[in-house]
TORTORDO-862874 format. One record per atom (N, C-alpha, C): residue in three letters; atom name; x, y, z. Coordinates in nm, 4 decimals. Atoms other than C-alpha are relative to their C-alpha. Layout:
REC res atom       xx       yy       zz
REC ALA   CA        X        Y        Z
...
END
This chain:
REC res atom       xx       yy       zz
REC MET    N   0.0869  -0.1467   0.0006
REC MET   CA   0.0051   0.0155   0.0100
REC MET    C   0.0832   0.1182  -0.0017
REC PRO    N  -0.1173  -0.0895  -0.0129
REC PRO   CA   0.3054   0.2625   0.0853
REC PRO    C   0.0362   0.0093  -0.1470
REC ASN    N  -0.0644   0.0174   0.1689
REC ASN   CA   0.4144   0.2011  -0.3033
REC ASN    C  -0.0757   0.0368  -0.0471
REC PHE    N   0.1425  -0.0990   0.0711
REC PHE   CA   0.0736   0.2831  -0.4125
REC PHE    C  -0.0002   0.1371   0.0192
REC LEU    N   0.0167  -0.1628  -0.0377
REC LEU   CA   0.0804   0.6210  -0.2495
REC LEU    C   0.1238   0.0345  -0.0649
REC LYS    N  -0.1098  -0.0792   0.0728
REC LYS   CA   0.4316   0.7055  -0.3608
REC LYS    C  -0.0096  -0.0042  -0.1443
REC GLU    N   0.0331  -0.0393   0.1768
REC GLU   CA   0.3527   0.6128  -0.7251
REC GLU    C  -0.1284   0.0765  -0.0282
REC THR    N   0.1094  -0.1300   0.0182
REC THR   CA   0.0577   0.7865  -0.6884
REC THR    C   0.0268   0.1591  -0.0228
REC ARG    N  -0.0540  -0.1603  -0.0188
REC ARG   CA   0.2273   1.1055  -0.5586
REC ARG    C   0.0965   0.0508  -0.1300
REC ASN    N  -0.1045  -0.0321   0.1142
REC ASN   CA   0.5090   1.0917  -0.8616
REC ASN    C  -0.1164   0.0101  -0.1246
REC GLU    N   0.0985  -0.0336   0.1261
REC GLU   CA   0.2129   1.0728  -1.1317
REC GLU    C  -0.0810   0.0878   0.0133
REC MET    N   0.0751  -0.1462   0.0264
REC MET   CA   0.0191   1.3750  -0.9942
REC MET    C   0.0952   0.0851  -0.0117
REC LYS    N  -0.0721  -0.1539   0.0681
REC LYS   CA   0.3201   1.5771  -1.0207
REC LYS    C   0.0558   0.0166  -0.1542
REC HIS    N   0.0033  -0.0167   0.1270
REC HIS   CA   0.2968   1.4940  -1.4013
REC HIS    C  -0.1000   0.0184  -0.0814
REC VAL    N   0.1062  -0.0191   0.0850
REC VAL   CA  -0.0146   1.5853  -1.4568
REC VAL    C  -0.0052   0.1521  -0.0172
REC VAL    N   0.0012  -0.1478   0.0134
REC VAL   CA  -0.0779   1.9198  -1.6116
REC VAL    C  -0.1418   0.0646   0.0072
REC TRP    N   0.1175  -0.0233   0.0016
REC TRP   CA  -0.3665   2.0750  -1.5047
REC TRP    C  -0.0411   0.1543  -0.0202
REC PRO    N   0.0528  -0.1031   0.0761
REC PRO   CA  -0.5852   2.3434  -1.6745
REC PRO    C   0.0058   0.1452   0.0733
REC SER    N   0.0536  -0.1292  -0.0935
REC SER   CA  -0.5649   2.7125  -1.6002
REC SER    C  -0.1490   0.0281   0.0413
REC ARG    N   0.1622  -0.0376  -0.0567
REC ARG   CA  -0.8665   2.9132  -1.4069
REC ARG    C  -0.0786   0.0205  -0.0998
REC THR    N   0.0964  -0.0438   0.0944
REC THR   CA  -0.9691   3.0550  -1.7161
REC THR    C  -0.0012  -0.0957  -0.0994
REC ARG    N   0.0510   0.1181   0.0699
REC ARG   CA  -0.9877   2.7600  -1.9252
REC ARG    C  -0.0864  -0.0894   0.0805
REC THR    N   0.1196   0.0517  -0.0789
REC THR   CA  -1.1791   2.5565  -1.6366
REC THR    C  -0.1143   0.0393  -0.0121
REC ILE    N   0.1306  -0.1224   0.0297
REC ILE   CA  -1.4191   2.8591  -1.6552
REC ILE    C  -0.0781   0.0018  -0.1004
REC ALA    N   0.0374  -0.0335   0.1534
REC ALA   CA  -1.4503   2.8759  -2.0311
REC ALA    C  -0.0640  -0.1688  -0.0257
REC TYR    N   0.0834   0.1786   0.0523
REC TYR   CA  -1.5263   2.4248  -2.0316
REC TYR    C  -0.1273   0.0410   0.0739
REC THR    N   0.1140  -0.0276  -0.0828
REC THR   CA  -1.7712   2.5261  -1.7613
REC THR    C  -0.0767   0.0138  -0.0683
REC VAL    N   0.1398  -0.0726   0.0595
REC VAL   CA  -1.9720   2.7827  -1.9194
REC VAL    C  -0.0435  -0.0724  -0.1395
REC VAL    N  -0.0066   0.0756   0.1035
REC VAL   CA  -1.9210   2.5644  -2.2797
REC VAL    C  -0.1235  -0.1572   0.0714
REC ILE    N   0.0915   0.0928  -0.0813
REC ILE   CA  -2.0979   2.2620  -2.0562
REC ILE    C  -0.1486   0.0473   0.0326
REC ILE    N   0.1493  -0.0583  -0.0403
REC ILE   CA  -2.3708   2.4603  -1.9169
REC ILE    C  -0.0909   0.0364  -0.0979
REC VAL    N   0.0811  -0.0701   0.0877
REC VAL   CA  -2.4718   2.6378  -2.2626
REC VAL    C  -0.0443  -0.1630  -0.0637
REC LEU    N   0.0415   0.1258   0.0939
REC LEU   CA  -2.4749   2.2881  -2.4431
REC LEU    C  -0.0807  -0.0463   0.0951
REC SER    N   0.1010   0.1125  -0.0676
REC SER   CA  -2.6784   2.0999  -2.1565
REC SER    C  -0.1568   0.0928  -0.0254
REC VAL    N   0.1624  -0.0833  -0.0177
REC VAL   CA  -2.9612   2.4046  -2.1237
REC VAL    C   0.0143  -0.0084  -0.1843
REC ALA    N   0.0345  -0.0310   0.1495
REC ALA   CA  -2.9414   2.4039  -2.5364
REC ALA    C  -0.0602  -0.1615  -0.0240
REC ILE    N   0.0345   0.1259   0.0189
REC ILE   CA  -2.9690   2.0143  -2.5425
REC ILE    C  -0.1851  -0.0307   0.0544
REC GLY    N   0.1220   0.0031  -0.0747
REC GLY   CA  -3.2580   2.0220  -2.2792
REC GLY    C  -0.1234   0.0813  -0.0894
REC TYR    N   0.0903  -0.0588   0.0434
REC TYR   CA  -3.4326   2.2659  -2.4662
REC TYR    C  -0.0366  -0.0503  -0.1694
REC GLY    N  -0.0012   0.0716   0.1685
REC GLY   CA  -3.4156   2.0627  -2.8397
REC GLY    C  -0.0862  -0.1181   0.0716
REC LEU    N   0.0742   0.1232  -0.0873
REC LEU   CA  -3.5255   1.7679  -2.6193
REC LEU    C  -0.1383   0.0286   0.0088
REC SER    N   0.1446  -0.0555  -0.0080
REC SER   CA  -3.8192   1.9546  -2.5199
REC SER    C  -0.1256   0.0253  -0.1359
REC GLY    N   0.0748  -0.0304   0.1867
REC GLY   CA  -3.9025   2.0857  -2.8949
REC GLY    C  -0.0537  -0.1449  -0.0230
REC VAL    N   0.0375   0.1190   0.1076
REC VAL   CA  -3.9122   1.7296  -3.0013
REC VAL    C  -0.0959  -0.0828   0.1166
REC ASP    N   0.1004   0.0758  -0.0949
REC ASP   CA  -4.1060   1.6090  -2.6883
REC ASP    C  -0.1275   0.0756  -0.0441
REC GLY    N   0.1666  -0.0665   0.0533
REC GLY   CA  -4.3766   1.8769  -2.7979
REC GLY    C  -0.0177  -0.0613  -0.1446
REC ILE    N   0.0428   0.0131   0.1425
REC ILE   CA  -4.3810   1.7937  -3.1697
REC ILE    C  -0.0647  -0.1792   0.0126
REC PHE    N   0.0467   0.1179  -0.0069
REC PHE   CA  -4.4419   1.4241  -3.0613
REC PHE    C  -0.1064  -0.0198   0.1096
REC ARG    N   0.1120   0.0443  -0.0998
REC ARG   CA  -4.6806   1.4603  -2.7841
REC ARG    C  -0.1204   0.0671  -0.0861
REC SER    N   0.0901  -0.0439   0.1401
REC SER   CA  -4.8729   1.6979  -3.0894
REC SER    C  -0.0800  -0.0792  -0.0665
REC ALA    N   0.0261   0.0913   0.0911
REC ALA   CA  -4.8442   1.4215  -3.2867
REC ALA    C  -0.1031  -0.1262   0.0595
REC LEU    N   0.0901   0.1175  -0.0670
REC LEU   CA  -5.0018   1.1789  -3.0552
REC LEU    C  -0.0925   0.0678   0.0127
REC ARG    N   0.1496  -0.0385   0.0005
REC ARG   CA  -5.2938   1.3962  -2.9739
REC ARG    C  -0.0834  -0.0130  -0.1357
REC SER    N   0.0787   0.0050   0.1199
REC SER   CA  -5.3831   1.4202  -3.3227
REC SER    C  -0.0270  -0.1407  -0.0145
REC ILE    N   0.0486   0.1315   0.0337
REC ILE   CA  -5.3788   1.0484  -3.3600
REC ILE    C  -0.0818  -0.0447   0.1009
REC ILE    N   0.0926   0.0673  -0.0839
REC ILE   CA  -5.5389   0.9725  -3.0746
REC ILE    C  -0.1346   0.0984  -0.0104
END
């Protein structure tokens, strides 16, 4: 177990972490895409609901 922790610590030194600006930009992109996909799915749901009501 101690060997695992030592190797993990060494690997973490090689990680390149994104800058604060890049992290915020990625977060904004994810939020915008999530909202857009949600609206898109809501629109498709509305179309299917209308089609189903007209059939029934």
